[in-house]
C-alpha positions, -999 to 999 in steps of 0.1 A, spaced: 0 0 2 29 19 11 44 21 -27 16 22 -42 8 55 -23 38 68 -37 34 59 -69 1 85 -72 18 108 -49 50 107 -82 23 109 -109 4 135 -93 36 159 -90 45 150 -130 15 154 -139 13 190 -116 45 198 -137 36 191 -172 4 213 -166 24 243 -151 47 243 -182 23 242 -205 8 277 -197 -4 295 -226 18 329 -246 6 357 -240 8 394 -242 -2 426 -238 -5 450 -264 -26 487 -268 -47 498 -295 -47 539 -304 -83 530 -323 -107 504 -325 -100 468 -340 -118 441 -356 -109 407 -341 -136 387 -372 -167 403 -371 -166 417 -338 -148 449 -328 -121 456 -300 -122 491 -280 -91 512 -285 -68 507 -251 -50 476 -239 -54 444 -252 -39 412 -237 -36 386 -266 -32 346 -250 -30 317 -268 -49 282 -258 -40 254 -273 -65 223 -274 -57 185 -270 -58 187 -312 -41 209 -338 -66 234 -325 -55 266 -317 -78 297 -301 -62 335 -293 -84 349 -267 -82 388 -262 -91 407 -238 -96 449 -234 -94 468 -210 -128 472 -202 -133 435 -197 -153 425 -231 -137 388 -246 -132 374 -280 -122 339 -287 -107 333 -325 -101 307 -340 -57 308 -357 -34 288 -371 0 284 -359 28 302 -388 58 281 -394 92 299 -380 104 315 -413 67 338 -413 69 348 -378 92 379 -363 125 381 -379 137 395 -347 134 395 -310 100 416 -308 65 409 -302 44 423 -326 11 423 -342 4 429 -383 -36 443 -388 -46 446 -423 -74 471 -436 -106 467 -443 -125 497 -453 -120 521 -426 -118 492 -401 -84 477 -390 -83 446 -387 -63 418 -368 -42 388 -393 -17 381 -370 2 374 -332 38 376 -331 57 365 -302 93 375 -293 101 333 -289 98 337 -327 60 320 -326 31 332 -346 -3 331 -349 -24 336 -382 -63 343 -374 -80 320 -398 -110 346 -409 -85 372 -417 -84 386 -455 
């Protein structure tokens, strides 16, 4: 019984360590004007962007504005060649009529994500 308890504790500790290491990537950006994410408009101001990875290859970018509005957008992982060439995190916006639309999110670790509904 003592061995079984020790194995269970070891498995729990290992699982907790793996879970703790899989925290999502995140950044905070400031938009000077409202930005479209899909068809939803985020207001101007600070916005936190988090990358949430599912069990499959699904990646969701969760954007939360400083007023509390939250949007989840499906995204595709970009190749390292398509991501940022330097060590700075950045975002890419496209012009859509009179609006700006979020297209890509690039992290300083050279990972990048393109929103699936961006034109």
